[in-house]
N, C-alpha and C positions, 0 to 999 in steps of 0.2 A: 501243335500249341497255337491257340488263337492270337491274333494281333493284340487284342485288348489285354489278354493275360500277360503278354510280354511287356506291354507298356506299364501295366500295374506293378510288375516286378521291378522294372527300371525305376519307377517312382519310389517304391519302398526302399530300394537299394540306395537311391540318392538321399533319402531321408536318413537312412542309417549312417551313411558316410558323413552327412552334415552334422548329425548328432555326435558321431565319433569325433569329428573335428572340433566341435564345440566343447566336448568333454576334455579333449587334449589341451585346448586353449585355456580352459578353466583351471586345469591341473597345474598349468605353468604360471598362474597368477598368484600373487600374494593375497593375503586377506584384505589389506588396504586397497589393492587394485580391484579385487572383487567388489568391494563396497562402492568404489568410484564408478565402476561399470554399472552396478545396480542403480545408483542414483541417476546416471545418464539414461538408463532404460525407463526409470520412473518419469523423468522429465520428458521423455518421448512417448509416454503413455503405453509402453510395452511392459505391462505389468507381469505377465507370465514369465518373461525372461528375467525381470527384476527379482521375482520370487525365487526362481531357480538359483540365481547368484547369491541372494541373501541366505537361502537355506544351506548353500555350500559353505558360506562364511561361518554360519552358526554351527555347522557340523564340525568344522575345524576347531572353533573356539566358542563354545556355548555361552561364555561369560564376557564376550567382547562387547563392550558398551556401544561402540560405534555401529556394530552389526545390529544390535538390538534397536538402536534409534532409527537406523535406516529401515529396518523391518517394520517398525511402528509407523513410519512415514508411508510405507507401502500399504499397510493395513488401512490407514486413514483414507488413502486414495481410492481403495476398492470398497470402502464402507464397512470394513471389519473392525468395529469399535472395540469389541472384547479382545481381539488379538492385539490391537494397539495398546490397550490398557495393560495387558499382560507384559508386553515387551518394555513399555515405559516403566512399569512397576519394578521389573527385574533390573533395569538400568539404574533406577533410583536407588535400589537396595545395594547395588554394587559400588556406585559412586555417588553417595548422598551429598557430598560437599563440593562436587565439581559439575560443571555443565548446567547452565540455566535453562537451555532450550527444552530439555525433557520435562522440567517442572511446568513450563508454560503450556506445553502440549497436553500434559496430563490434566492441568487445571481446566482446560476447555472440555475435557471428557467427563469431568466430575461436576457436582452441584454443591451449593451451600458452603458449609464450613470446610469440607474437604477440598473444594476448589480454591477457597480462600487461602488455605494453608499452602497449597502448591504455588499459587501466585506469589505469596509472601516469601517463600523460600527462593523462588526463581528471581524475584526482585532483589533479594539479599545478595545472591551470588552475582547477578548482573551488575549491581552497584559496585561490588568489589572489583569486578573486571574493568569497569569504566574508570574507577578511581586509580587502579594500578596502571592503566594505560595512560591516563592523564599525567601521573607522576613520572612515568617513563619518558613521555614526550618532553616534559619540563627538564628532566635531567639531560636528555640528549641535546636539547636546544642550548642548555647551559654549557655542555661540553664543547659543542660546536663554536659557541661564542668565545669560550676560553682559548680554544685551539687557534681560532682566527686571530685573537689578540696576541698570542705567543708568536704566531707567524709574522705579524707586523713588527713586533719587537725584535725578532731575530734578523730582520732585513736591515734595520737601522744602522748597525756597525758596519756592515758590508757596504751599504750605500755611502756612508761617510768616508770609508777608506778609498772608495772608487769614484769619488765625486769629480775627479779630474779626468776620468775616462769618458769615452763617448757615451751617448744615450743608449746605443745598441748594447754596449758591454754592460751597462748598468742593468738593463732589462734582463740580460742573461743571468746576471748574478742574483737578481731578485727571484727569478723563476727557479734557479737552482737551489736557493735557500728554502723555498716554500714546498717544493715537491720532493719529499723524502719518503722512505719506505714506512716510517712510523706515522705518517699523516693519517688522520681519521677519514672515514668515508664522507662523501658530501652529506650535508644536513638533510637533504631530501630522503636519503636512504635510512637515516636514523629516526626520523620523526614518523610516527604512525600516520598513514593517509587519512585525510579529513573525512573521506567518504565512509571509511569503516567506523569511525567515531560517530558520525551522523546516524548511521544505521543502528548502532548500539543504543544511542540515547533515544532514538525513535521507538525502539523495542521497549525500553524502560518506560517511556511515556505511555505507550499503548498498554503495557501491563498494569500500570496504575489506573488507567481508564477502565480496564476490565474489573479491577477490584472495586472501583466506584460503582460500576454497573451492578455488581453483586449486591452491594448495600442498597441499591435502588430497587432490587427485585427479590432474589432468594433470601437475603438477610435484612430486608427492610424493617422487620419487627425486632431485630436485635437491639440491645441497649447501646445507645451511642451511635446508631447507624447513620444518622444525619451528619454528625461531626466527622465520622470516619469517611463518609462519602465525599464531603467537601474537601477534607484533608487529602484524600487520594487524588482528586481532580487537580488540586493545587500542586501536588507533587508532580503530576503529569505535565502541567504547564511549565513548572520550574525545570523539569528534566529536558524538555524540548519545547521552546517557546515558538517553534515553527510548525507545531502539530495542530492542524485545524480541528481535528476531532476532539482534542482536549478542550479547546474553547467552546466547541459546540456542545459537549457534554455538560460543561458548566452552565451554559445557557439553558439547557434542558432541566438541569437541577434547579436553577433559579425560577424557572416557570412553575415548577411544582410548588415552590415557596411563594408564588404569586408576586415575585419581584420582576415586573415586566421591564422596567428601565434598565436595571443591571443586566438582565437577560439579553436585552437588545444590544448592549455594549459588547457582550461576549460573542454573540452570533455575528456581529459586524466584524469583530477581530478575526473570527474564523474565516469568513468569506473573503476578507481582504488578503488572506494568504494565498488563495488559489483562484478565485473568480476572475480577477483582471487578466491573468495570464491565459486562463481558459478561453475567455472572450477574444483575446488577441489571436489565439490559434484558430478559433472558430471563424474569425473574420479574415484570416489569412494575413494578419499583420505581424505575427511573431517571427522573429529571426531564427533561421535554422540553427540548431545546436543549443538553443536556450530552453528547449522542452523535450520531453520524452515522446517521440512519435507513436509509440505503442500504448503508453498509458499517459494520455494528455492530462487527465485529472487525477489527483492522488486519492480522491474519495470515490467509493463505489456508488453505483446507481441508487441502491437502497439508502445509503448514508445521505446522499443529496436530496432524496425525497424527505428525509427527516429534517434536513436543512431548510427546505421549502416550508415545511409545516411550522417550524419555529419562526421563520421570517413572517409568515402569515399571522401567527399568534401575537407577534410584537408589532404588527401593522406595517411592516416594511414590504409592501406589495411590489414595489419596483424591482427589488432584488429577488423576491420570491419568483416573479414571472421570468426574470432572466435565468434563474436556475432551472425552472421547469421547462422553459423553451429549449434549453440545452439538452434536457433529458428527452424531450420528444424527438429531437434530431437523432439521438442515439438509439432510441427504441420507442416507436409510436404505438406500441401494442400493450401499454401498461395502463390499466384503468385508473390507478391512483394518481398518475401524472395529470391526466385530463381532468379528473375530478378536482384536484387541487387548483388547477388553472381556473376552472369554473367557480370554485369556492372563493378564490382570491378576488375575482372580478365581481362576484355577487356581493361580497363584503364592501367593495368600493362603491357600489351602487351607481345611480345616475347614468351617465353615458356608457358605463361598463355593463349594463344589463344585457344588451344584445350579445356581447362577447361571452358573458357568463352562460347564456342559453346555448350558444354554439359549442363551448367546451364541455358543458354538462351533457349535451346531446351526443357529442363525440365519445364521451366516457361511456355512455350507455351502449353505443354502437360497438365499442371495443369489448365491453362486458359480454355482449352477445356472441362474439367470436373467440374471446380469450377470457372466460369468466374469472372474476375475482372471488376469493373465498372469504373476503371481509364483509360479512353480512351487515354489520352496522354501517359501513361506508355505503353499500348499495342501497340500504334503506334511506339514508340521508340523501343520496343522489336522487332517488325517486321523489322524495318530498320536495326537493328544490325544483325539479323539472315540473312537478305538478303546480307549484306556486308560481313559477315564471310563465307557465303555459307552453304549448307546443312550439317547437322550433321550425321555422320555414327557411329555405335556402336564401331567400332574398334579404333576410334580416342581417346577415353577416357581411362585412366588407370583403369583397373578393379582390385580393391583391392582383391576381392574374388579369382580371377584367380591367383594372385601373392601368396596369402596364400596357395592355393592348390599346386602350383608349389614348394613352399618352403617345404611343408609337404611331397611331393613326393621325393624331393631331400634328405630330412632327412631319409625317409624310405629306400631309395637306399643305403645311407651311412651305415645304420645299417646292411643291408643285406650283404654289402661288408665286414664289420667288422667281421660278423659271419662266 
């Protein structure tokens, strides 16, 4: 028997043993444990393992809603939209009045009125969850306050009876009176963590934004679409006044209505939520622990491009450039970013002409290596370059050359001093 044949047999045997061990481990897990493991595998991008675990869970209990939802999440990760719809649809059928997440996910896979219906149902359930949570928090706080008041009242007779004793004895009496077996848990364990509430209200706000976007796109021709759109954005802001996307969406809506001044107010409200902190982090001035090092900005790259476009439309070029410069630092291979920097400088005119030529030239360079599929943008880019004329390297201010010159001057001064 050849050496390669023996090695191949060993490898096959090792695989069989590994598979057998995996099967044994899976058999010993509960359905909930299987789903927990499946979600862990999804988070680690181990989709085949996650699929195996999900299938095992559904084999045991085909109508397990959690298993269906986890399976839908897996389907979305691998691009199986039909599979995701099937799992979510089954989960909705089984528990139509519980669980808002499945409705939000399904809404994103549907269009028009079907999508709207899912969002509305998800919002309805999520609102009930938040209201119930807020009610529970108030009740728990009231209980804690009442128990604390009773504790204080209970100590007064004992303190009066022992007022001639030493201070140490008095302290022991008070402690003994307040620590009983029937005492409630500390208030921190009764009150729902603020982080969880913040996450829920952000989801509610985002869902209302999605409804508004439907009325600006798929359902724009529906009767009362404009009123529904504005109402949904207002609900989004009321749900979470710290959601920059809600203010930005209102600014976008107002621009469609040609209301530039009000749009400027809302886009300013939006960037005030995130831009100052983002700049602090970028400049190294932010204190550690005051920001998320993984996700410094709460808005995606694409959303911030929209932010810049709105700022340019309301003629707030200063903040538009700040947003765009931050984007070039994150990714300098996006045509839209360089184009918008050029467009902003072009609109400002005067001394900004050379900068406009530089940025537009750079946009065309990026387009040659990472082509944009926005034909209208590229056509406008070419028109601007033709109008401004060809760009030459000497026209732009070279910061590196200025730095070198300043450094040389400093060295010359030191030599003269010596």
